[in-house]
The first five atom37 places (N, CA, C, CB, O) and aatype in JSON, in Angstrom:
{
  "aatype": [20, 20, 20, 20, 20, 20, 20, 20, 20, 20, 20, 20, 20, 20, 20, 20, 20, 20, 20, 20, 20, 20, 20, 20, 20, 20, 20, 20, 20, 20, 20, 20, 20, 20, 20, 20, 20, 20, 20, 20, 20, 20, 20, 20, 20, 20, 20, 20, 20, 20, 20, 20, 20, 20, 20, 20, 20, 20, 20, 20, 20, 20, 20, 20, 20, 20, 20, 20, 20, 20, 20, 20, 20, 20, 20, 20, 20, 20, 20, 20, 20, 20, 20],
  "atom_mask": [
    [1, 1, 1, 1, 1],
    [1, 1, 1, 1, 1],
    [1, 1, 1, 1, 1],
    [1, 1, 1, 1, 1],
    [1, 1, 1, 1, 1],
    [1, 1, 1, 1, 1],
    [1, 1, 1, 1, 1],
    [1, 1, 1, 1, 1],
    [1, 1, 1, 1, 1],
    [1, 1, 1, 1, 1],
    [1, 1, 1, 1, 1],
    [1, 1, 1, 1, 1],
    [1, 1, 1, 1, 1],
    [1, 1, 1, 1, 1],
    [1, 1, 1, 1, 1],
    [1, 1, 1, 1, 1],
    [1, 1, 1, 1, 1],
    [1, 1, 1, 1, 1],
    [1, 1, 1, 1, 1],
    [1, 1, 1, 1, 1],
    [1, 1, 1, 1, 1],
    [1, 1, 1, 1, 1],
    [1, 1, 1, 1, 1],
    [1, 1, 1, 1, 1],
    [1, 1, 1, 1, 1],
    [1, 1, 1, 1, 1],
    [1, 1, 1, 1, 1],
    [1, 1, 1, 1, 1],
    [1, 1, 1, 1, 1],
    [1, 1, 1, 1, 1],
    [1, 1, 1, 1, 1],
    [1, 1, 1, 1, 1],
    [1, 1, 1, 1, 1],
    [1, 1, 1, 1, 1],
    [1, 1, 1, 1, 1],
    [1, 1, 1, 1, 1],
    [1, 1, 1, 1, 1],
    [1, 1, 1, 1, 1],
    [1, 1, 1, 1, 1],
    [1, 1, 1, 1, 1],
    [1, 1, 1, 1, 1],
    [1, 1, 1, 1, 1],
    [1, 1, 1, 1, 1],
    [1, 1, 1, 1, 1],
    [1, 1, 1, 1, 1],
    [1, 1, 1, 1, 1],
    [1, 1, 1, 1, 1],
    [1, 1, 1, 1, 1],
    [1, 1, 1, 1, 1],
    [1, 1, 1, 1, 1],
    [1, 1, 1, 1, 1],
    [1, 1, 1, 1, 1],
    [1, 1, 1, 1, 1],
    [1, 1, 1, 1, 1],
    [1, 1, 1, 1, 1],
    [1, 1, 1, 1, 1],
    [1, 1, 1, 1, 1],
    [1, 1, 1, 1, 1],
    [1, 1, 1, 1, 1],
    [1, 1, 1, 1, 1],
    [1, 1, 1, 1, 1],
    [1, 1, 1, 1, 1],
    [1, 1, 1, 1, 1],
    [1, 1, 1, 1, 1],
    [1, 1, 1, 1, 1],
    [1, 1, 1, 1, 1],
    [1, 1, 1, 1, 1],
    [1, 1, 1, 1, 1],
    [1, 1, 1, 1, 1],
    [1, 1, 1, 1, 1],
    [1, 1, 1, 1, 1],
    [1, 1, 1, 1, 1],
    [1, 1, 1, 1, 1],
    [1, 1, 1, 1, 1],
    [1, 1, 1, 1, 1],
    [1, 1, 1, 1, 1],
    [1, 1, 1, 1, 1],
    [1, 1, 1, 1, 1],
    [1, 1, 1, 1, 1],
    [1, 1, 1, 1, 1],
    [1, 1, 1, 1, 1],
    [1, 1, 1, 1, 1],
    [1, 1, 1, 1, 1]
  ],
  "atom_positions": [
    [[-7.69, 32.0, -14.56], [-7.04, 32.02, -13.26], [-5.98, 33.12, -13.27], [-6.42, 30.64, -12.92], [-5.14, 33.17, -14.18]],
    [[-6.02, 33.97, -12.3], [-5.06, 35.07, -12.21], [-4.29, 34.95, -10.91], [-5.77, 36.44, -12.31], [-4.87, 34.73, -9.85]],
    [[-2.98, 35.11, -11.02], [-2.12, 35.06, -9.84], [-1.41, 36.4, -9.77], [-1.1, 33.87, -9.91], [-0.76, 36.82, -10.72]],
    [[-1.53, 37.05, -8.64], [-0.86, 38.34, -8.48], [0.18, 38.23, -7.38], [-1.88, 39.46, -8.16], [-0.01, 37.53, -6.39]],
    [[1.27, 38.93, -7.57], [2.34, 38.94, -6.58], [2.55, 40.38, -6.14], [3.67, 38.32, -7.17], [2.99, 41.22, -6.93]],
    [[2.23, 40.65, -4.9], [2.38, 42.01, -4.36], [3.25, 41.92, -3.12], [0.99, 42.66, -4.04], [2.86, 41.33, -2.11]],
    [[4.43, 42.5, -3.2], [5.33, 42.5, -2.06], [5.08, 43.75, -1.22], [6.82, 42.43, -2.52], [5.16, 44.87, -1.72]],
    [[4.77, 43.54, 0.05], [4.51, 44.66, 0.96], [5.19, 44.37, 2.3], [2.98, 44.88, 1.16], [5.66, 43.26, 2.55]],
    [[5.23, 45.36, 3.11], [5.83, 45.22, 4.43], [4.86, 44.65, 5.45], [6.35, 46.55, 4.91], [5.28, 44.29, 6.55]],
    [[3.58, 44.56, 5.13], [2.6, 44.08, 6.1], [2.33, 42.58, 5.92], [1.29, 44.86, 5.96], [1.18, 42.15, 5.88]],
    [[3.4, 41.78, 5.81], [3.25, 40.33, 5.64], [2.66, 39.66, 6.88], [4.58, 39.71, 5.31], [2.13, 38.56, 6.78]],
    [[2.76, 40.3, 8.03], [2.22, 39.69, 9.24], [0.69, 39.62, 9.21], [2.68, 40.45, 10.48], [0.1, 38.85, 9.96]],
    [[0.04, 40.43, 8.35], [-1.42, 40.38, 8.23], [-1.88, 39.2, 7.37], [-1.93, 41.68, 7.65], [-3.01, 38.74, 7.5]],
    [[-1.01, 38.72, 6.49], [-1.35, 37.61, 5.59], [-0.52, 36.39, 6.0], [-1.08, 37.99, 4.09], [0.67, 36.32, 5.67]],
    [[-1.1, 35.43, 6.71], [-0.31, 34.31, 7.23], [0.16, 33.32, 6.17], [-1.11, 33.57, 8.26], [1.1, 32.56, 6.41]],
    [[-0.47, 33.31, 5.01], [-0.03, 32.35, 3.98], [1.04, 32.99, 3.11], [-1.24, 31.89, 3.11], [0.76, 33.55, 2.05]],
    [[2.25, 32.9, 3.59], [3.36, 33.47, 2.85], [3.8, 32.52, 1.74], [4.54, 33.78, 3.79], [3.33, 31.39, 1.64]],
    [[4.7, 33.0, 0.93], [5.18, 32.2, -0.19], [5.84, 30.91, 0.28], [6.16, 33.01, -1.05], [5.66, 29.85, -0.33]],
    [[6.6, 30.98, 1.35], [7.27, 29.8, 1.87], [6.26, 28.76, 2.34], [8.21, 30.17, 3.01], [6.44, 27.57, 2.09]],
    [[5.22, 29.18, 3.0], [4.19, 28.24, 3.46], [3.49, 27.57, 2.28], [3.17, 28.96, 4.34], [3.19, 26.37, 2.33]],
    [[3.23, 28.34, 1.24], [2.58, 27.76, 0.06], [3.5, 26.74, -0.6], [2.2, 28.87, -0.95], [3.04, 25.66, -0.97]],
    [[4.78, 27.05, -0.75], [5.72, 26.11, -1.37], [5.89, 24.85, -0.53], [7.07, 26.78, -1.57], [5.97, 23.75, -1.09]],
    [[5.94, 24.99, 0.77], [6.04, 23.81, 1.64], [4.77, 22.97, 1.54], [6.29, 24.23, 3.11], [4.84, 21.74, 1.52]],
    [[3.64, 23.62, 1.49], [2.38, 22.89, 1.35], [2.28, 22.16, 0.03], [1.21, 23.84, 1.48], [1.84, 21.02, -0.01]],
    [[2.68, 22.81, -1.06], [2.66, 22.14, -2.37], [3.64, 20.98, -2.42], [2.97, 23.14, -3.48], [3.34, 19.94, -3.01]],
    [[4.82, 21.15, -1.81], [5.79, 20.06, -1.77], [5.26, 18.87, -0.99], [7.09, 20.53, -1.17], [5.45, 17.73, -1.4]],
    [[4.6, 19.13, 0.11], [3.99, 18.04, 0.88], [2.86, 17.37, 0.14], [3.49, 18.56, 2.2], [2.68, 16.16, 0.23]],
    [[2.09, 18.16, -0.6], [0.99, 17.6, -1.38], [1.51, 16.67, -2.47], [0.15, 18.72, -2.0], [1.0, 15.56, -2.64]],
    [[2.51, 17.11, -3.2], [3.07, 16.26, -4.26], [3.76, 15.04, -3.68], [4.06, 17.05, -5.11], [3.67, 13.95, -4.25]],
    [[4.42, 15.19, -2.57], [5.06, 14.03, -1.93], [4.06, 13.02, -1.43], [5.93, 14.48, -0.79], [4.29, 11.82, -1.55]],
    [[2.95, 13.48, -0.89], [1.93, 12.56, -0.37], [1.2, 11.84, -1.5], [0.93, 13.32, 0.49], [0.81, 10.69, -1.33]],
    [[1.01, 12.49, -2.63], [0.31, 11.82, -3.73], [1.16, 10.75, -4.37], [-0.12, 12.83, -4.78], [0.62, 9.81, -4.95]],
    [[2.47, 10.85, -4.29], [3.35, 9.84, -4.88], [3.54, 8.62, -3.99], [4.69, 10.44, -5.2], [4.1, 7.62, -4.44]],
    [[3.1, 8.67, -2.76], [3.29, 7.53, -1.86], [2.35, 6.38, -2.16], [3.09, 7.97, -0.43], [2.65, 5.23, -1.84]],
    [[1.22, 6.66, -2.78], [0.23, 5.61, -2.98], [0.32, 4.95, -4.35], [-1.14, 6.17, -2.78], [-0.54, 4.14, -4.68]],
    [[1.32, 5.28, -5.17], [1.42, 4.72, -6.51], [2.12, 3.36, -6.45], [2.19, 5.68, -7.45], [3.33, 3.32, -6.2]],
    [[1.41, 2.25, -6.68], [2.04, 0.94, -6.58], [2.96, 0.63, -7.76], [0.99, -0.13, -6.46], [3.75, -0.31, -7.69]],
    [[2.87, 1.4, -8.84], [3.69, 1.13, -10.01], [5.03, 1.85, -9.96], [2.95, 1.51, -11.26], [5.82, 1.73, -10.9]],
    [[5.3, 2.6, -8.91], [6.52, 3.38, -8.83], [7.64, 2.66, -8.09], [6.24, 4.7, -8.17], [8.67, 3.28, -7.79]],
    [[7.47, 1.39, -7.79], [8.52, 0.66, -7.09], [9.64, 0.32, -8.06], [7.96, -0.61, -6.45], [9.38, -0.01, -9.22]],
    [[10.86, 0.41, -7.61], [12.02, 0.12, -8.46], [12.43, -1.34, -8.28], [13.2, 1.06, -8.12], [13.55, -1.63, -7.87]],
    [[11.53, -2.24, -8.6], [11.83, -3.66, -8.49], [12.54, -4.13, -9.75], [10.54, -4.48, -8.24], [12.1, -3.81, -10.86]],
    [[13.62, -4.87, -9.61], [14.31, -5.36, -10.81], [13.49, -6.46, -11.49], [15.7, -5.9, -10.45], [12.76, -7.2, -10.85]],
    [[13.63, -6.54, -12.8], [12.95, -7.59, -13.54], [13.95, -8.71, -13.83], [12.33, -7.04, -14.87], [15.15, -8.46, -13.93]],
    [[13.45, -9.9, -13.95], [14.3, -11.05, -14.21], [14.61, -11.14, -15.7], [13.63, -12.35, -13.71], [13.75, -10.85, -16.53]],
    [[15.84, -11.54, -16.04], [16.15, -11.71, -17.46], [15.42, -12.93, -18.01], [17.67, -11.86, -17.67], [15.1, -13.85, -17.26]],
    [[15.16, -12.94, -19.3], [14.45, -14.08, -19.88], [15.32, -15.33, -19.87], [14.0, -13.77, -21.31], [16.54, -15.25, -19.97]],
    [[14.68, -16.48, -19.75], [15.38, -17.76, -19.78], [15.45, -18.22, -21.23], [14.67, -18.83, -18.87], [14.48, -18.76, -21.76]],
    [[16.6, -18.0, -21.87], [16.71, -18.34, -23.29], [16.98, -19.83, -23.51], [17.81, -17.53, -23.93], [16.97, -20.3, -24.65]],
    [[17.23, -20.57, -22.43], [17.42, -22.01, -22.6], [16.09, -22.72, -22.84], [18.13, -22.6, -21.37], [16.06, -23.84, -23.36]],
    [[14.99, -22.08, -22.46], [13.66, -22.66, -22.66], [12.93, -21.84, -23.72], [12.85, -22.69, -21.32], [11.93, -21.18, -23.44]],
    [[13.44, -21.89, -24.94], [12.9, -21.09, -26.03], [12.2, -22.01, -27.02], [14.02, -20.29, -26.73], [12.61, -23.16, -27.22]],
    [[11.14, -21.51, -27.63], [10.4, -22.33, -28.59], [9.91, -21.46, -29.74], [9.21, -23.05, -27.91], [9.98, -20.23, -29.68]],
    [[9.43, -22.09, -30.77], [8.92, -21.4, -31.95], [7.52, -20.87, -31.65], [8.91, -22.35, -33.18], [6.74, -21.53, -30.96]],
    [[7.21, -19.69, -32.17], [5.92, -19.05, -31.93], [5.04, -19.21, -33.17], [6.1, -17.55, -31.57], [5.49, -18.99, -34.29]],
    [[3.79, -19.59, -32.94], [2.83, -19.79, -34.03], [1.72, -18.74, -34.02], [2.23, -21.18, -33.95], [0.66, -18.96, -34.61]],
    [[1.94, -17.61, -33.34], [0.85, -16.66, -33.11], [0.44, -15.88, -34.36], [1.26, -15.7, -32.04], [-0.74, -15.95, -34.72]],
    [[1.32, -15.13, -35.05], [0.8, -14.32, -36.15], [0.24, -15.16, -37.3], [1.9, -13.41, -36.68], [-0.83, -14.86, -37.84]],
    [[0.97, -16.2, -37.67], [0.55, -17.03, -38.79], [0.89, -18.48, -38.47], [1.23, -16.57, -40.12], [2.06, -18.83, -38.45]],
    [[-0.1, -19.32, -38.22], [0.19, -20.71, -37.86], [0.93, -21.49, -38.95], [-1.09, -21.42, -37.51], [1.63, -22.45, -38.66]],
    [[0.76, -21.07, -40.2], [1.43, -21.79, -41.29], [2.89, -21.38, -41.44], [0.7, -21.56, -42.59], [3.69, -22.14, -41.97]],
    [[3.24, -20.17, -40.99], [4.62, -19.69, -41.05], [5.08, -19.33, -39.63], [4.75, -18.45, -42.0], [4.97, -18.18, -39.23]],
    [[5.59, -20.29, -38.88], [6.0, -20.0, -37.5], [7.19, -19.05, -37.45], [6.34, -21.31, -36.76], [8.01, -19.0, -38.38]],
    [[7.27, -18.32, -36.36], [8.35, -17.36, -36.15], [9.33, -17.93, -35.13], [7.81, -16.0, -35.69], [8.93, -18.33, -34.04]],
    [[10.6, -17.95, -35.5], [11.63, -18.42, -34.59], [12.28, -17.21, -33.93], [12.7, -19.29, -35.34], [13.08, -16.51, -34.55]],
    [[11.93, -16.97, -32.67], [12.47, -15.82, -31.93], [13.67, -16.2, -31.07], [11.39, -15.22, -31.05], [14.21, -15.36, -30.36]],
    [[14.09, -17.44, -31.13], [15.18, -17.9, -30.28], [16.52, -17.4, -30.81], [15.18, -19.44, -30.19], [16.75, -17.42, -32.02]],
    [[17.4, -16.96, -29.92], [18.73, -16.56, -30.36], [19.54, -17.8, -30.74], [19.46, -15.74, -29.27], [19.28, -18.88, -30.22]],
    [[20.5, -17.65, -31.63], [21.33, -18.81, -31.98], [22.18, -19.24, -30.79], [22.22, -18.5, -33.2], [22.76, -18.4, -30.1]],
    [[22.25, -20.52, -30.56], [23.05, -21.04, -29.45], [24.46, -21.32, -29.95], [22.42, -22.33, -28.85], [24.67, -22.17, -30.82]],
    [[25.42, -20.6, -29.41], [26.81, -20.79, -29.77], [27.68, -20.43, -28.57], [27.19, -19.93, -31.0], [27.29, -19.63, -27.73]],
    [[28.82, -21.02, -28.51], [29.76, -20.7, -27.43], [30.82, -19.71, -27.9], [30.44, -21.97, -26.91], [31.6, -19.21, -27.09]],
    [[30.84, -19.43, -29.19], [31.82, -18.5, -29.74], [31.28, -17.08, -29.61], [32.14, -18.84, -31.22], [30.15, -16.79, -30.02]],
    [[32.08, -16.2, -29.03], [31.68, -14.81, -28.85], [32.06, -14.04, -30.11], [32.35, -14.19, -27.59], [33.2, -14.08, -30.56]],
    [[31.09, -13.32, -30.66], [31.32, -12.55, -31.88], [31.55, -11.1, -31.48], [30.12, -12.68, -32.87], [30.73, -10.5, -30.79]],
    [[32.68, -10.54, -31.93], [32.98, -9.14, -31.64], [32.08, -8.24, -32.48], [34.47, -8.84, -31.92], [31.84, -8.49, -33.66]],
    [[31.6, -7.19, -31.84], [30.75, -6.24, -32.55], [31.61, -5.35, -33.42], [29.92, -5.39, -31.55], [32.65, -4.86, -32.98]],
    [[31.18, -5.15, -34.66], [31.87, -4.26, -35.58], [30.89, -3.17, -36.0], [32.43, -5.04, -36.83], [29.74, -3.44, -36.35]],
    [[31.37, -1.94, -35.96], [30.52, -0.82, -36.35], [30.16, -0.94, -37.82], [31.22, 0.52, -36.07], [30.99, -1.34, -38.63]],
    [[28.94, -0.59, -38.18], [28.57, -0.64, -39.59], [29.3, 0.44, -40.38], [27.05, -0.47, -39.76], [29.61, 1.51, -39.86]],
    [[29.57, 0.14, -41.62], [30.27, 1.08, -42.49], [29.36, 2.25, -42.81], [30.75, 0.38, -43.79], [28.2, 2.06, -43.19]],
    [[29.88, 3.46, -42.67], [29.09, 4.65, -43.01], [29.9, 5.53, -43.94], [28.67, 5.43, -41.72], [31.13, 5.58, -43.86]],
    [[29.21, 6.22, -44.81], [29.89, 7.08, -45.8], [30.12, 8.45, -45.26], [29.08, 7.18, -47.08], [30.68, 9.31, -45.95]]
  ]
}
């Protein structure tokens, strides 16, 4: 594919000017994004950690506890020690 750019004074003979092409491409890209149903900015709900249970999926003999510890005491975050 070759694209050539030739600037001349006889632009009235060629109706598809650069501005028309850019406006057309902008409209094309805008129209293609209107039909995407996955582009909605819908918020997701946070998980309900009060209804947590043990998971037996990877290994039924060794269940995985993914539940966070339930405590009312807030633990302050401390940066890890680095050398």
